[in-house]
Backbone as a chain_set.jsonl record, in Angstrom:
{"seq": "XXXXXXXXXXXXXXXXXXXXXXXXXXXXXXXXXXXXXXXXXXXXXXXXXXXXXXXXXXXXXXXXXXXXXXXX", "coords": {"N": [[-7.601, -38.643, 13.264], [-4.112, -38.63, 13.469], [-1.86, -36.704, 11.47], [0.872, -37.055, 11.429], [2.597, -39.35, 13.417], [3.971, -39.406, 16.753], [6.225, -41.048, 16.972], [7.088, -41.16, 14.33], [7.814, -38.513, 13.914], [9.919, -38.229, 15.715], [11.825, -39.835, 14.517], [12.661, -38.361, 12.366], [15.154, -36.104, 10.999], [16.498, -32.864, 11.97], [16.209, -31.01, 9.821], [14.279, -32.241, 8.198], [12.092, -32.205, 9.933], [11.68, -29.429, 10.2], [11.046, -28.758, 7.552], [8.677, -30.224, 7.152], [7.097, -29.032, 9.105], [6.807, -26.425, 8.092], [5.396, -27.021, 5.733], [2.99, -27.993, 6.813], [2.076, -25.725, 8.162], [1.583, -23.985, 6.029], [-0.433, -25.39, 4.715], [-2.414, -25.308, 6.704], [-2.861, -22.551, 6.792], [-3.933, -22.173, 4.224], [-6.325, -23.66, 4.444], [-7.631, -22.213, 6.459], [-7.967, -19.763, 5.157], [-9.716, -20.502, 3.153], [-11.999, -21.144, 4.654], [-12.508, -18.649, 5.798], [-13.221, -17.199, 3.572], [-15.677, -18.096, 3.092], [-16.027, -20.567, 2.041], [-16.633, -24.136, 1.927], [-15.141, -26.803, 3.63], [-13.81, -29.928, 2.513], [-13.018, -31.842, 4.323], [-13.7, -31.194, 7.412], [-12.472, -31.763, 9.858], [-9.826, -31.667, 9.373], [-8.452, -29.269, 9.904], [-8.232, -29.235, 12.696], [-6.643, -31.522, 13.026], [-4.328, -30.697, 11.714], [-3.501, -28.557, 13.348], [-2.978, -29.925, 15.733], [-0.907, -31.632, 14.932], [1.09, -29.805, 14.232], [1.549, -28.691, 16.752], [2.467, -30.983, 18.024], [4.877, -31.482, 16.66], [6.331, -29.177, 17.359], [6.47, -29.519, 20.138], [7.996, -31.878, 20.406], [10.311, -30.977, 19.232], [11.144, -29.032, 21.113], [11.545, -30.735, 23.318], [13.731, -32.254, 22.41], [15.648, -30.237, 22.119], [15.908, -29.48, 24.777], [16.889, -31.835, 25.951], [19.344, -31.955, 24.689], [20.607, -29.747, 25.814], [20.839, -30.546, 28.455], [22.511, -32.756, 28.276], [24.893, -31.701, 27.298]], "CA": [[-6.388, -39.381, 13.024], [-3.002, -37.695, 13.312], [-1.178, -36.671, 10.194], [2.147, -37.685, 11.754], [2.667, -39.879, 14.776], [5.133, -38.949, 17.497], [7.392, -41.871, 16.642], [7.55, -40.746, 13.01], [8.455, -37.206, 14.063], [11.19, -38.435, 16.408], [12.765, -40.475, 13.585], [13.113, -37.364, 11.395], [16.229, -35.218, 11.444], [16.023, -31.492, 12.185], [15.785, -30.348, 8.573], [13.011, -32.848, 7.774], [11.048, -31.691, 10.827], [11.414, -28.035, 9.832], [10.377, -28.757, 6.25], [7.306, -30.716, 7.356], [6.405, -28.011, 9.881], [6.443, -25.348, 7.174], [4.343, -27.526, 4.85], [1.741, -28.059, 7.573], [1.619, -24.355, 8.427], [1.023, -23.455, 4.77], [-1.71, -26.07, 4.504], [-3.363, -24.747, 7.669], [-3.174, -21.2, 6.321], [-4.829, -22.304, 3.07], [-7.635, -24.096, 4.928], [-8.248, -21.092, 7.18], [-8.365, -18.769, 4.159], [-10.908, -21.017, 2.479], [-13.119, -20.998, 5.579], [-12.775, -17.217, 5.953], [-13.86, -16.687, 2.369], [-17.027, -18.63, 3.02], [-16.037, -21.882, 1.397], [-16.811, -25.299, 2.78], [-14.042, -27.759, 3.521], [-14.195, -31.321, 2.264], [-12.805, -32.547, 5.589], [-13.63, -30.163, 8.443], [-11.585, -32.152, 10.943], [-8.437, -31.527, 8.939], [-7.854, -28.12, 10.581], [-7.885, -29.69, 14.033], [-5.523, -32.449, 12.892], [-3.151, -29.905, 11.37], [-3.074, -27.823, 14.534], [-2.4, -30.882, 16.679], [0.361, -32.121, 14.408], [2.041, -28.708, 14.376], [1.889, -28.641, 18.175], [3.248, -32.188, 18.324], [6.232, -31.268, 16.14], [6.983, -28.158, 18.185], [6.731, -30.105, 21.444], [9.124, -32.808, 20.285], [11.477, -30.136, 18.959], [11.553, -28.477, 22.406], [12.07, -31.835, 24.129], [15.057, -32.592, 21.912], [16.54, -29.129, 22.473], [16.142, -29.536, 26.22], [17.75, -32.982, 26.238], [20.68, -31.604, 24.208], [21.182, -28.829, 26.796], [21.139, -31.301, 29.667], [23.635, -33.63, 27.994], [26.157, -31.034, 27.041]], "C": [[-5.234, -38.406, 12.799], [-2.365, -37.803, 11.935], [0.181, -37.354, 10.336], [2.094, -38.179, 13.19], [3.959, -39.407, 15.428], [6.381, -39.743, 17.141], [7.96, -41.499, 15.277], [8.308, -39.425, 13.09], [9.822, -37.364, 14.713], [12.241, -39.058, 15.495], [13.332, -39.493, 12.571], [14.331, -36.615, 11.926], [15.673, -33.792, 11.502], [15.501, -30.832, 10.908], [14.47, -30.927, 8.053], [11.861, -32.34, 8.624], [10.675, -30.267, 10.459], [10.646, -27.945, 8.51], [8.915, -29.167, 6.409], [6.472, -29.695, 8.134], [5.949, -26.869, 8.98], [5.325, -25.78, 6.225], [2.995, -27.54, 5.56], [1.185, -26.67, 7.858], [0.995, -23.727, 7.184], [-0.337, -24.094, 4.502], [-2.783, -25.534, 5.447], [-3.799, -23.349, 7.243], [-4.161, -21.25, 5.154], [-6.233, -22.721, 3.5], [-8.359, -22.96, 5.644], [-8.729, -20.018, 6.206], [-9.637, -19.21, 3.446], [-12.147, -20.863, 3.359], [-13.503, -19.527, 5.714], [-13.479, -16.64, 4.736], [-15.258, -17.265, 2.165], [-17.128, -19.985, 2.372], [-16.221, -22.999, 2.408], [-15.661, -26.268, 2.551], [-14.587, -29.16, 3.258], [-14.071, -32.141, 3.546], [-12.636, -31.514, 6.702], [-12.678, -30.505, 9.588], [-10.119, -31.985, 10.614], [-7.739, -30.369, 9.649], [-7.404, -28.527, 11.986], [-6.676, -30.622, 13.996], [-4.233, -31.701, 12.559], [-2.608, -29.169, 12.59], [-2.416, -28.749, 15.555], [-1.044, -31.38, 16.219], [1.445, -31.049, 14.506], [2.492, -28.614, 15.828], [2.755, -29.83, 18.568], [4.697, -32.025, 17.849], [6.982, -30.261, 17.006], [7.343, -28.701, 19.569], [7.938, -31.029, 21.394], [10.409, -32.035, 20.011], [12.024, -29.543, 20.258], [12.154, -29.547, 23.304], [13.492, -32.178, 23.713], [16.07, -31.493, 22.215], [16.9, -29.186, 23.956], [17.08, -30.69, 26.574], [19.177, -32.713, 25.767], [21.375, -30.651, 25.191], [21.621, -29.575, 28.047], [22.389, -32.156, 29.466], [24.949, -32.868, 27.869], [26.068, -29.609, 27.234]], "O": [[-5.365, -37.459, 12.024], [-2.344, -38.872, 11.325], [0.589, -38.132, 9.473], [1.595, -37.482, 14.074], [4.92, -39.054, 14.744], [7.469, -39.178, 17.022], [9.176, -41.518, 15.085], [9.321, -39.24, 12.415], [10.781, -36.706, 14.308], [13.435, -38.827, 15.688], [14.375, -39.758, 11.974], [14.524, -36.499, 13.136], [14.525, -33.547, 11.131], [14.463, -30.171, 10.927], [13.636, -30.191, 7.526], [10.776, -32.072, 8.108], [9.493, -29.926, 10.407], [9.714, -27.152, 8.375], [8.023, -28.522, 5.859], [5.287, -29.513, 7.856], [4.817, -26.401, 9.1], [4.413, -25.003, 5.943], [1.98, -27.148, 4.985], [-0.026, -26.457, 7.804], [-0.006, -23.017, 7.279], [-1.281, -23.41, 4.107], [-3.927, -25.329, 5.04], [-4.979, -23.01, 7.328], [-5.109, -20.466, 5.101], [-7.221, -22.199, 2.984], [-9.56, -22.768, 5.457], [-9.789, -19.427, 6.412], [-10.521, -18.399, 3.168], [-13.217, -20.496, 2.873], [-14.687, -19.193, 5.741], [-14.253, -15.691, 4.86], [-15.932, -16.955, 1.183], [-18.231, -20.495, 2.177], [-15.989, -22.817, 3.603], [-15.261, -26.517, 1.414], [-15.67, -29.524, 3.716], [-14.894, -33.012, 3.825], [-11.532, -31.01, 6.91], [-12.134, -29.6, 10.221], [-9.261, -32.143, 11.483], [-6.554, -30.472, 9.967], [-6.297, -28.186, 12.404], [-5.787, -30.521, 14.841], [-3.166, -32.042, 13.071], [-1.401, -29.16, 12.834], [-1.41, -28.39, 16.168], [-0.13, -31.535, 17.029], [2.593, -31.356, 14.828], [3.683, -28.473, 16.103], [3.682, -29.685, 19.366], [5.631, -32.391, 18.562], [8.146, -30.478, 17.344], [8.401, -28.377, 20.109], [8.809, -30.96, 22.261], [11.474, -32.402, 20.507], [13.234, -29.55, 20.479], [13.155, -29.304, 23.977], [14.361, -32.371, 24.563], [17.224, -31.783, 22.532], [18.05, -28.966, 24.337], [17.971, -30.53, 27.408], [20.127, -33.195, 26.384], [22.588, -30.734, 25.381], [22.661, -29.266, 28.628], [23.223, -32.27, 30.365], [25.997, -33.354, 28.294], [27.057, -28.899, 27.055]]}, "num_chains": 1, "name": "protein.A"}
């Protein structure tokens, strides 16, 4: 299950998207550190969901930048 849906990301303004992106990256870093230290995650699928959500935010960010270039 995605952490954020595409429609939710599109409704955010730029600063909200950046803030959420940083939060997700920190969470992913923490999960990866826990796995590297030999710990077991409570929800192993969370890493995959985090990576997909980060990619989704970056993709929508690029789409919006591209549409802004085309318009003006």
